[in-house]
Each structure stands twice: as structure tokens, then as C-alpha cells.
C-alpha positions as CSV (number, residue, x, y, z in Angstrom):
1,M,-3.0,-22.2,24.3
2,N,-5.8,-23.9,22.5
3,N,-5.6,-25.7,19.2
4,S,-8.4,-23.8,17.4
5,K,-8.0,-22.3,13.9
6,P,-5.3,-19.7,13.8
7,I,-6.4,-16.1,14.0
8,Y,-5.3,-13.9,11.1
9,L,-4.7,-10.2,12.0
10,D,-2.3,-9.3,9.2
11,F,-4.8,-8.1,6.5
12,Q,-2.6,-5.1,5.6
13,A,0.1,-7.6,4.5
14,S,-2.4,-9.5,2.3
15,T,-6.1,-10.1,2.1
16,P,-7.7,-13.4,1.1
17,I,-9.1,-13.4,-2.4
18,D,-12.9,-12.8,-2.3
19,Q,-14.9,-15.8,-3.6
20,K,-16.8,-13.6,-6.1
21,V,-13.4,-12.4,-7.5
22,L,-12.2,-16.0,-7.7
23,L,-15.3,-17.1,-9.6
24,E,-14.8,-14.3,-12.1
25,M,-11.2,-15.2,-12.7
26,Q,-11.6,-19.0,-13.2
27,P,-12.8,-19.0,-16.8
28,Y,-9.7,-17.1,-17.9
29,F,-7.5,-19.8,-16.7
30,T,-9.3,-22.5,-18.7
31,D,-11.9,-21.5,-21.3
32,T,-10.9,-17.9,-22.3
33,F,-7.2,-18.5,-22.2
34,A,-6.1,-16.8,-25.4
35,N,-3.4,-14.1,-25.4
36,P,-5.2,-10.7,-25.1
37,H,-2.7,-9.3,-27.6
38,A,-3.5,-11.8,-30.3
39,S,-5.4,-9.4,-32.5
40,D,-6.0,-11.8,-35.5
41,H,-8.7,-14.0,-34.0
42,A,-11.9,-13.8,-31.9
43,M,-10.5,-15.7,-29.0
44,G,-7.8,-13.1,-28.5
45,W,-10.4,-10.4,-28.9
46,K,-12.5,-11.9,-26.1
47,S,-9.5,-11.9,-23.7
48,A,-8.7,-8.3,-24.7
49,I,-12.3,-7.3,-23.9
50,A,-11.9,-8.8,-20.5
51,V,-8.7,-6.9,-19.8
52,D,-10.3,-3.6,-21.0
53,K,-13.2,-4.2,-18.7
54,A,-10.9,-4.9,-15.8
55,A,-8.9,-1.7,-16.6
56,Q,-12.2,0.3,-16.5
57,E,-13.1,-1.2,-13.2
58,V,-9.8,-0.2,-11.7
59,A,-10.1,3.2,-13.3
60,D,-13.6,3.7,-11.7
61,L,-12.1,2.9,-8.3
62,I,-9.9,6.0,-8.4
63,G,-11.8,8.2,-10.9
64,C,-9.7,8.1,-14.1
65,D,-10.0,6.8,-17.6
66,R,-9.3,3.3,-18.7
67,D,-6.3,4.2,-20.9
68,E,-4.6,5.8,-17.9
69,I,-4.4,2.4,-16.1
70,I,-1.2,0.3,-16.7
71,F,-1.3,-3.2,-15.2
72,T,1.9,-4.3,-13.4
73,S,2.9,-7.2,-11.2
74,G,2.1,-5.3,-8.0
75,A,2.5,-2.0,-6.1
76,T,6.3,-2.5,-5.9
77,E,6.6,-2.5,-9.7
78,S,4.1,0.4,-9.9
79,N,6.2,2.4,-7.5
80,N,9.4,1.6,-9.5
81,L,7.8,2.5,-12.8
82,A,6.5,5.8,-11.5
83,L,9.7,7.0,-9.9
84,F,12.3,5.4,-12.2
85,G,10.2,6.1,-15.3
86,L,9.8,9.8,-14.6
87,A,13.3,10.3,-13.4
88,R,15.1,8.4,-16.2
89,R,13.1,10.2,-18.9
90,A,13.9,13.6,-17.2
91,A,17.6,12.6,-17.1
92,I,17.5,11.6,-20.8
93,L,16.0,15.0,-21.7
94,K,18.4,16.8,-19.4
95,S,15.6,18.4,-17.4
96,P,16.7,21.1,-14.9
97,K,14.4,19.5,-12.3
98,K,16.9,17.4,-10.4
99,R,15.3,17.0,-7.0
100,I,12.8,14.4,-5.7
101,L,11.0,14.6,-2.4
102,L,10.0,11.4,-0.5
103,G,7.9,11.2,2.6
104,A,10.0,9.9,5.5
105,T,7.5,7.0,6.1
106,E,7.2,5.8,2.6
107,H,7.2,2.1,1.7
108,K,10.7,0.6,1.6
109,C,10.6,0.1,-2.2
110,V,10.0,3.8,-2.7
111,L,12.9,4.7,-0.4
112,S,15.1,2.1,-2.2
113,V,14.3,3.7,-5.6
114,G,15.2,7.1,-4.1
115,R,18.6,5.8,-3.0
116,I,19.3,4.4,-6.5
117,L,18.3,7.6,-8.2
118,Q,20.6,9.5,-6.0
119,E,23.6,7.1,-6.3
120,Q,23.3,6.2,-10.0
121,Y,21.4,9.1,-11.7
122,N,22.7,12.0,-9.7
123,F,19.3,13.2,-8.5
124,I,19.0,15.0,-5.2
125,V,16.6,13.2,-2.9
126,N,15.2,14.9,0.1
127,Y,13.0,13.3,2.8
128,I,10.0,15.1,4.1
129,P,9.8,14.7,7.9
130,V,6.5,13.7,9.7
131,D,5.1,14.5,13.1
132,N,4.7,12.0,15.9
133,K,1.5,10.7,14.3
134,G,3.1,10.1,10.9
135,R,1.5,13.1,9.2
136,I,3.6,15.1,6.7
137,L,4.9,18.3,8.2
138,F,3.6,21.0,5.9
139,S,6.2,23.5,7.1
140,E,8.9,21.1,6.1
141,L,7.2,20.4,2.7
142,D,7.0,24.2,2.1
143,R,10.7,24.6,2.9
144,L,11.7,21.8,0.5
145,L,9.4,22.7,-2.4
146,D,10.9,24.7,-5.2
147,D,10.8,24.9,-9.0
148,D,13.6,22.4,-9.3
149,V,11.5,19.6,-7.8
150,L,10.5,17.0,-10.4
151,L,8.4,14.7,-8.2
152,V,7.0,14.3,-4.7
153,S,6.0,10.8,-3.5
154,I,3.7,10.5,-0.5
155,M,1.8,7.4,0.6
156,A,-2.0,7.8,1.0
157,V,-2.3,5.4,3.9
158,N,0.7,4.2,5.9
159,N,1.2,0.4,5.8
160,E,2.6,0.2,9.3
161,I,0.8,2.8,11.5
162,G,-2.3,3.4,9.4
163,T,-2.0,7.2,9.2
164,I,-4.1,8.7,6.4
165,Q,-2.5,11.8,4.8
166,D,-4.4,15.0,3.9
167,L,-3.9,14.4,0.2
168,E,-6.2,17.3,-0.8
169,K,-4.1,19.9,1.0
170,L,-0.9,18.2,-0.1
171,S,-1.9,18.1,-3.7
172,A,-2.8,21.7,-3.9
173,K,0.5,22.8,-2.3
174,I,2.6,20.5,-4.6
175,S,0.8,21.4,-7.9
176,D,1.3,25.1,-7.3
177,T,5.1,24.5,-7.7
178,G,4.8,22.5,-11.0
179,A,6.1,19.3,-9.4
180,L,4.3,16.0,-10.0
181,L,2.7,14.0,-7.2
182,H,3.0,10.2,-6.9
183,C,0.8,8.4,-4.4
184,D,1.4,4.9,-3.2
185,A,-2.2,4.0,-2.6
186,A,-1.9,0.3,-2.0
187,Q,-3.6,0.5,1.4
188,A,-6.1,3.2,0.5
189,P,-9.1,1.4,-1.1
190,I,-9.9,-0.5,2.1
191,A,-9.3,2.5,4.3
192,M,-11.1,5.3,2.4
193,D,-13.2,6.4,-0.5
194,T,-10.8,6.6,-3.4
195,Q,-13.2,7.6,-6.3
196,S,-11.7,11.0,-6.7
197,L,-8.1,10.1,-5.9
198,A,-7.0,10.6,-9.6
199,T,-8.0,14.3,-9.3
200,L,-5.3,14.7,-6.6
201,A,-2.3,12.8,-7.9
202,D,-0.5,12.4,-11.2
203,L,0.6,8.8,-10.6
204,I,-1.1,6.3,-8.3
205,S,0.1,2.8,-7.4
206,L,-2.3,0.0,-6.5
207,S,-2.1,-3.6,-5.5
208,G,-4.4,-6.5,-6.2
209,H,-3.8,-8.6,-3.0
210,K,-4.4,-5.6,-0.7
211,I,-8.0,-5.3,-1.9
212,Y,-9.3,-8.9,-1.8
213,G,-7.9,-9.6,-5.3
214,P,-5.1,-11.9,-6.4
215,K,-1.4,-11.7,-5.8
216,G,0.9,-10.9,-8.7
217,V,-1.0,-8.0,-10.1
218,G,-1.1,-4.3,-9.5
219,A,-1.7,-1.1,-11.4
220,L,-0.2,2.3,-12.0
221,Y,-2.4,5.2,-12.9
222,I,-0.4,7.6,-15.1
223,R,-2.2,10.8,-16.0
224,R,-2.6,10.9,-19.8
225,E,-0.8,14.2,-20.3
226,I,2.4,12.9,-18.7
227,Q,2.6,9.4,-20.2
228,T,5.2,10.6,-22.7
229,D,7.3,11.7,-19.7
230,I,7.7,8.1,-18.5
231,E,10.6,5.8,-19.6
232,P,9.5,2.2,-19.4
233,L,11.2,-0.4,-17.2
234,I,10.3,-3.2,-19.5
235,Y,10.8,-3.1,-23.3
236,G,9.3,-5.4,-25.9
237,G,6.1,-5.5,-27.9
238,S,4.9,-2.0,-26.9
239,Q,1.9,-3.3,-25.0
240,Q,0.0,-0.9,-22.7
241,N,0.7,2.3,-24.5
242,G,4.4,1.2,-24.8
243,L,4.8,1.8,-21.0
244,R,4.9,-1.8,-19.9
245,S,5.6,-4.4,-22.5
246,G,4.8,-8.1,-22.1
247,T,1.7,-10.3,-22.2
248,I,-0.9,-9.1,-19.7
249,P,-2.0,-11.9,-17.3
250,T,-5.7,-11.9,-18.2
251,P,-7.0,-13.8,-15.1
252,L,-5.1,-11.7,-12.7
253,C,-6.3,-8.4,-14.3
254,V,-9.8,-9.7,-14.3
255,G,-9.4,-10.5,-10.6
256,M,-8.1,-7.1,-9.8
257,G,-10.9,-5.5,-11.7
258,A,-13.5,-7.6,-9.9
259,A,-12.0,-6.7,-6.5
260,A,-12.0,-3.0,-7.5
261,S,-15.7,-3.3,-8.5
262,L,-16.6,-4.8,-5.1
263,L,-14.9,-2.0,-3.3
264,R,-17.2,0.5,-5.1
265,S,-20.3,-1.3,-3.9
266,N,-22.7,0.4,-1.4
267,E,-21.9,-2.2,1.3
268,V,-18.3,-1.1,1.6
269,R,-19.0,2.0,3.7
270,E,-20.9,-0.1,6.2
271,K,-18.1,-2.7,6.2
272,R,-15.6,0.1,7.0
273,K,-17.7,1.3,9.9
274,K,-17.9,-2.2,11.3
275,L,-14.1,-2.7,10.7
276,K,-13.4,0.5,12.7
277,A,-15.7,-0.6,15.5
278,S,-13.9,-3.9,15.7
279,R,-10.5,-2.2,15.6
280,D,-11.5,0.2,18.4
281,R,-12.7,-2.7,20.6
282,L,-9.4,-4.5,20.2
283,T,-7.6,-1.3,21.0
284,R,-9.5,-0.9,24.3
285,L,-8.9,-4.5,25.3
286,L,-5.2,-4.4,24.5
287,M,-4.9,-1.3,26.8
288,T,-5.7,-3.7,29.7
289,M,-2.5,-5.8,29.2
290,P,-0.2,-6.6,32.2
291,C,2.3,-4.1,30.7
292,K,2.0,-0.5,29.6
293,T,0.8,-0.3,26.0
294,T,0.9,2.7,23.6
295,L,-1.0,3.3,20.4
296,H,1.0,4.8,17.5
297,G,-0.2,6.7,14.5
298,D,-3.0,9.2,14.0
299,I,-5.8,8.3,16.5
300,D,-8.6,10.0,14.5
301,N,-7.6,9.7,10.9
302,R,-6.2,6.2,10.3
303,H,-6.9,3.0,8.4
304,P,-10.0,1.5,10.0
305,G,-8.4,-1.9,10.5
306,N,-5.0,-0.8,11.6
307,L,-3.7,-1.0,15.2
308,S,-0.1,-0.3,15.9
309,I,0.6,-1.0,19.6
310,G,3.9,-0.8,21.6
311,F,4.3,-3.2,24.5
312,Q,6.6,-1.3,26.8
313,G,9.7,-3.2,28.0
314,L,8.9,-6.2,25.8
315,N,10.2,-7.3,22.4
316,A,7.6,-7.6,19.6
317,Q,9.4,-10.5,18.0
318,D,9.3,-12.4,21.3
319,I,5.6,-11.9,21.7
320,L,4.8,-12.9,18.1
321,G,7.1,-15.9,18.3
322,A,5.3,-17.2,21.4
323,L,2.0,-16.7,19.7
324,Q,2.8,-19.0,16.8
325,P,1.0,-20.7,15.3
326,H,-2.1,-19.4,16.9
327,L,-2.1,-15.7,15.8
328,A,-0.7,-13.9,12.8
329,A,0.3,-10.3,13.1
330,S,3.5,-8.4,12.2
331,T,6.2,-6.1,13.4
332,G,7.6,-3.1,11.6
333,S,11.2,-4.4,11.8
334,A,13.2,-4.8,8.6
335,C,15.8,-7.5,8.2
336,T,18.6,-6.4,6.0
337,S,21.5,-8.8,5.4
338,G,20.3,-10.9,8.3
339,I,20.6,-7.9,10.7
340,P,17.3,-6.9,12.3
341,E,16.7,-3.1,12.3
342,P,14.0,-1.0,13.9
343,S,11.3,0.1,11.5
344,H,12.1,3.3,9.6
345,V,8.5,4.4,10.0
346,L,8.6,4.1,13.8
347,R,11.9,5.9,14.0
348,A,10.5,8.7,11.8
349,I,7.7,9.3,14.3
350,G,10.2,9.7,17.1
351,L,10.5,6.2,18.7
352,N,13.9,5.1,20.0
353,P,15.1,1.6,19.0
354,D,13.8,-0.1,22.1
355,E,10.4,1.5,21.7
356,A,10.3,0.6,18.0
357,N,11.2,-3.0,18.7
358,S,8.2,-3.3,21.0
359,V,5.6,-2.5,18.4
360,I,3.2,-5.0,16.8
361,R,0.9,-4.1,13.9
362,F,-2.5,-5.8,14.2
363,S,-4.5,-5.3,11.0
364,L,-8.1,-6.5,10.9
365,G,-10.2,-7.4,7.9
366,F,-13.8,-7.3,6.9
367,E,-14.1,-10.9,8.1
368,T,-12.7,-10.4,11.6
369,T,-15.2,-11.5,14.2
370,D,-15.8,-10.5,17.8
371,Q,-14.9,-14.0,18.9
372,E,-11.5,-13.7,17.2
373,I,-10.9,-10.4,18.9
374,E,-11.7,-11.9,22.4
375,Q,-9.5,-14.9,21.6
376,S,-6.6,-12.7,20.4
377,V,-6.7,-10.7,23.6
378,E,-6.6,-13.9,25.7
379,L,-3.7,-15.3,23.7
380,I,-1.7,-12.0,23.9
381,K,-2.3,-11.6,27.6
382,S,-1.3,-15.2,28.3
383,V,2.0,-14.8,26.3
384,I,2.8,-11.5,28.0
385,H,2.3,-13.0,31.5
386,Q,4.7,-15.9,30.5
387,I,7.3,-13.5,29.2
388,L,7.1,-11.3,32.3
389,L,7.7,-14.3,34.5
390,I,10.9,-15.4,32.7
């Protein structure tokens, strides 16, 4: 292998911060550093104005109002606040709605919250099966929905296999029953137009570092009418409508707002088209490997940068290990207590453990070049040849 710059194909795990975003953030680390909740002086007001502007930019990204955006530390906290917040308040009020429905391919943090709500709060948690492309089975959702369902949580764009759900159809079906819909949309802004997303869901989780913004910041959209139905996770000075106390990190919020603004620009649609074309090219080239390869997820309706490929008879960890430090990609495997387990997403779409352990997620970004694609294919082909010879 050559010693050229490593190729990064793990953009769904984290994007680099955009230079324009970084420039907007910098003054709030040094010059405009006052606490945005310091309401007695002009320096605090200036920071507060910056946070309000950032909240408006995030709101514009999904089509809601500024006061419906709660800044968090990331999508994991947003998911926790949405599910725990709603369920704990319902438990306090002794609501008859004791069931929660989770998509079978949700992010691990959502599934973990579901387990805690079942074990410690006596909620009944049901999992909505998906088809072999990762799409929610509407017949199963119909079977599970009833007037005792408090909340349904369905991810907009899957983080492993890239499948995009039909949120419009899902939203209509769920709202008819009186249940609320939470949507983990961390992957959505890169993958699709999200400017009407808030008309489809009651709660929406977002992440800064998935959209060319900074790490350590996220947001939760909470529809105004249900904000009193949310029990906070963090108590203190009643910041952010009393839903998430603590000093807001002004530079990080500014960065997330700036990233959200960039994703609303006219160039993004063209970038998505180019991203999809690059992804499709890499797909075609990987189908020429010296072993059988299989594409997983929805072929037609998926994240434009996502490529989930199984290398039949091989172990994904072996391939990625041999590629280091030349190429960054990821597997869907979870490591719990030191014991590797097949991805729950891949198992949910019907793969057996060996098949699941053969899958690598390659996720391209707006910056991925044709040259990087060609070099990636050469590297992967070389590694597979070496493994097959052992």
C-alpha cells in the first residue's frame, strides 16, 4: 500500500467542520465570550442574540419556530430528552398511555432508553419490524398502533444502511391514533430536504457534527403545544423554557446554526446529486471485487452518501484492520462488555450473524473525490486478495 494521505469514508460517523462555520464560531470563544444568560449587561445580551440567531437557523432547517428548538449536547441527549422526558411526565401524571413503539433499526441510544423505560418505569415497549431494505412494515405498525400508545420513535435516515423512511405516510398513520411521533433526524439534513420536517413529527433530534458543524452540540425540536408534557433531564436555572437547564455553549450553538444555514443554501441540492453519483460509482466498482458483494438497504431511497456492502465469506473487521491507516470506514458491529455482536440493524433486515459480520459501511461526503474513490477500490481489492490467499 502507498503512504498517501488517508482516505476518509466515514462521513456518517462525523463530518469535518466547514471552514465558514469555524470562522463564525471563533469570535464567541474570545471576544464575545459572555454568558448568554447574563441579562444585566450588554455583553451578555450580545451572546444571547447570537444564540437566538442560531436557534432560528436550526428552526429554519426543519420548518419550525425558534422557541421550539432546545439546544443539547448532541443527538443522543436529544433522543434521551424526547423519550425520557415524555414518558416520565406521562408516568407522573398517571397517563393511561403505557405503550411506546420503536423502529427495530433505531439508533442504539433510542433502543437503550426503551429498555430502561420498560425495566424501571413499567412501560410496554414494542418494536416495529422492518422489511429486508430497512423500511418500516406498515402492516406491523397498523397492528401495534392503538389508543394506548404514547409515542412512536422512527429514524428518518438510517445511520448504518442509509434507508430513508416514508415519514409523510408514517406521520399520517400515527397522528390518526393520537400518538406522538419522535424522529431521530441526525442523518437527515445531508440526505434530504428537511425544511418541512417539523410538520410531520412532534419531536425531532439533530446533531451538529453530522452536518459539518461542531461536536458537542445538538438540538431537539419540541412542538410548542407539547412542551409542558416533557419532564427535563437536567434541572437548574430553568434555561431554554425550563426544559434543559445549564449555560448554553454559545460558540457551539453558533456553529450548529451556521451549519444549518449552509445546508439550506441553493448549492446543497447540487452537492447531493454529485454525492449520489460518487456513491453510485463506488458501488459499481466494489461489485467487481474478487469475492461476491451485496448491497444492503433501500437501493432507490437512501442516503446519497451511504453504501452498506457485504463481502461474502469475509470478516469486515479483518478487511478494515488490514486497510489501516490508509482508509477509514466502519462496521455495524456493536461491542458490548468487550464481546463483539452483529449489528442489530443488519439482523433486523434478515441477515444471519456471518452475513452481518461481513458488512462495511462506506459513507462519502461532499468533499469525496473521484481519485479517492479509485484509490479506495484499489486498496480494498488488494486487501481482499491478501485475505483470500491466507
